[in-house]
N, C-alpha and C positions, 0 to 999 in steps of 0.2 A: 698302836705300833709308832715305834719310833722313826721319824723321817731321817733317811742317811743323810749326811753332810756332801756327798759328791760321790764320786766312783772312782776307783784306780781301773784303768782301760788297759786291756792287752788284747789288739784286735785279730790274733789269729792264736790258737791253741798252743800251749806250752808244750817244749819239745825236749829239752834239756832238764839236766838236776843240780841243784846247788851244791850237791856234793862232790861234783866232779872235779877232779885237780888235773893241771896241766903243768908242765915246766916252763920257764921263761927260757926264750929263743932269742938271740938278737940276729934280725935277719935286714939285710940292706935290699934294695932295687925292687921293690915292692909294684907289681904293677897298679897302673890308675886308671879307674873305670868311672863310668859314669851309669846314672839309673834315675827310675822313678820311685820314690820313697810312697807317694801316697797321690791319691785324687782326690778333689773337692767336688761338690755338688754331683756326686754319685754314688746311689747306693751300693755298701758292699756285700760282702756274702753273708755277713753278719746281721743285714739289715740296718744298718744305722748309714747316717750321711752326716757329712762333713760339710757345712755351708762354706763357701770361697771365703768369706767376709772373716769367719770365725778361724778357721782353719790357717788361714794368709795370717791374720792377724797376729795368732799365737806364736809365728815366727819372729815377734819384735820383741818377744820376750828378752829382757837383758841377759839372764841367764844364759840361754842358748846363742847368744851374739857373744859373750865373754868366754862360752865354752871353744866355740868356733874360732876366737881369735886367739886362743891359746891352745890352738890345735889337739884339745881334750873332751872332744864330743865324740864317745865311742859307743857302739853298739854290741850287744852279747850274742853268743851262739844261741839260739833260742830265748824265749821269755824266762823269766825268773818264775821257778813255782812258790817260793813263799809270797804270802798276797800279804805281808805287814807293810804299814808304809814306811819304813825306815828301809825297807830291802828293795821295794819297786823305786824307789828315788836314788838308788844306789847302782850305779855301773860296776859291777864286782870283778875286779882286774882280772884274775884268771880265767874268766870266760869272755873278756873281750876279744873280739875278733875282726870288725870291722872300725876304721878310723874315716870320721868324715872331714871332708877337707874344705868343702864350701856346699851350701844348702840355697837354692835359689828357686824363684817359682818360674812358671812358663804355661802359660794357658791355666788350665784346671791341675797340674801338675805340680806338687813339688819333687823337684830334681835335686841330686847331692852327685857330688865327685867323691870318691872315696878311695880306700887300698886297705890292705889287710895290716893288723896290729904286729907289734913287735914280739910275739910269743906263738907257742905252738897253735894254737888255734887260728892265729893272723897266717901263720904259716901255709897251713891248709885252705883257709880262705885262697889266698895269693895264688896256689897251685890250682885250684878249682877254677879260679878265674882263668890261667893259662890253658888248661884243659878245654875251655868253652863252657862249661857250667855257667848259667846265669843265675846268679844269687837274689834270692828276692827279700822283703823288707817288710815290717808289720809295726805299726807305733805301738808305743807304751807310754800313758800319758794319763793325767786326772782330770776330771770334767764331771760336769751335770749331762745328764738325759732330761731330753724335752720330747713329747708328741705332739706332733702337729701333721693337721691334713692328714693322718693315715702313716706319715712316717717318723722314724724315731731320729731328733738331731743330737748329736754332740754340742754342749756349748761348755764357756765359761774354761776352756780346753789350756792344760797346762802340760806342754810338750817334757817328757823326761829324753826319750829318745826312739829310736827305731833300732828293733834288731833283726838279725836275720833267720827266718825262718823257710821250712820247705815249701810250704802253699800260704802264700800272703791271702789274706781277706779282702784287699783291692787287686783286682784281676791282672791289672797294669803295671804294678809294684815290683817291676824286675830290673835287673841290670840290662842296660842297654849297648853298652860298648865298651872299648877299651880305648883309652886316650892317649897312654904313655907311649911312645916311640920304642922303648926299650923291649915293651914286649913283643915289638916284632909279629903283630897279629891283629884280627879283628872279630867282632862280634857283633852280627844283625841282632836288630830290634825284635821282641818275641820271647817265645818261650823255647825254640829251638827243638830237634828231631826227638830231644829225649821226655817230651812233655807227659805226666803223670796224671791220670783221672783220680779224683778225690770226692768224697761225699761232701756238696757244698752246703749242707744242712746244719753248719757250724754254728754257734753263737758267740766262739771267743770266750774271751772272757771279761765280764763288769762285774767287779767286786765292790758292794756298796761301803763306805767309808763311815761307820757311825763314829757318835761323839766320843766314847770310850776308846775306840781305836785310835783316836787324833789326841785324846788326853794322854794315852799310853806314848804314842809318837812323841809329844811335849817332854814326857819325864823322861824319856831316853836322851833325848837331843838337846834341850835347854840347860845351859849352864847356869843362866839366872836362878832356875828353880831348882836345880840341882845343889846352889851355894845356898839358896833359903833352907832347903831340906836338913843340909850339914848343921844349921843353927838350931832346929827344931826337930822334935820327934817325927815318926814316921808318919807321913801324909798319909795313905791309905787309898782311899777313893776319896779324898776330901780339896779335890781340883775341880773346876768347871770353867768352861770359856765365858769370855767378856767380850764386847765389841768385835764381832766376827771371828774372833781366835786372837787378835791383837795383845788381848791380856789374858789373865788368869786369876781367879778368887780361889782362897787358898785358905782352908780354915785346920788349923792344927787340934790336937787332941785337947788341949786346954780352953779351946773355944775362941783364939784368937783369927781376928779376918784380916788376910792381908792381900792387897792386890797388885799384880805385878805385872810389868809389861814385858812382853817377850821378844828374843832378840828377831830382827828384822827379816834376816833369811828364813827362821820358821814361818812367819806369817807370809810372806813373800811364795815360798816353795810349797806350803800347804795351805795354811788355813784362811789366806786371802781369799784365793779361788774358792774353796770348800764352802765357805760361810756365806757366799754370796748367792741367794735367794732369788 
């Protein structure tokens, strides 16, 4: 049986649909709030553990820092249903609802300051905050899974974002307070009086990334491979991975063999993490 390269990790069940459509609406004066995104060294409801050194280390990813600096780190309203690599790595604009302003660590927690996005879902997120709702958060990431001493640890973590969900896999991954003065209100830490009870025997979404999925992603995203394809006949399934996904080998229909360097962003975003064993 073929070993997976890694996994696409959604820590809570998916609640939204990719076919949902919303209109854009410019809204000012968003409420600014703070909350817990995730907790390290704590077995979550899906039975998985994120060691502090691995989870906090993933926050040093240059991609994550660049998105935060550009005020472009967004979360969607629920996890994507589509399990392809391209979709999992994309924050779909119409489904954005939360904009992360800053992220830091405090004890075992990853914490964030955030607000609603400038579309209809962001407006609804903002109105929920003003009504005292405590939005919850769930990790979307890529990684590998290891069993150790009876526990399941997520390793080689590459964070994509945290989406908002109804019931998070980490019990304390909730909004904790409003921090903007214009909101003229306060929220106490905790789940509040509208606590809902759910079955905790969920497994979340742990989708294996197989070699062919990675190759399909490369075919779709790599400008280098697309340019090569334009010069030769259809490649079919004649693409294979080399050097931990940093290069690909291509065999054309006439039997010619070529080895191509992949763009660094493809290697960094997908293959570098997935091919480390």
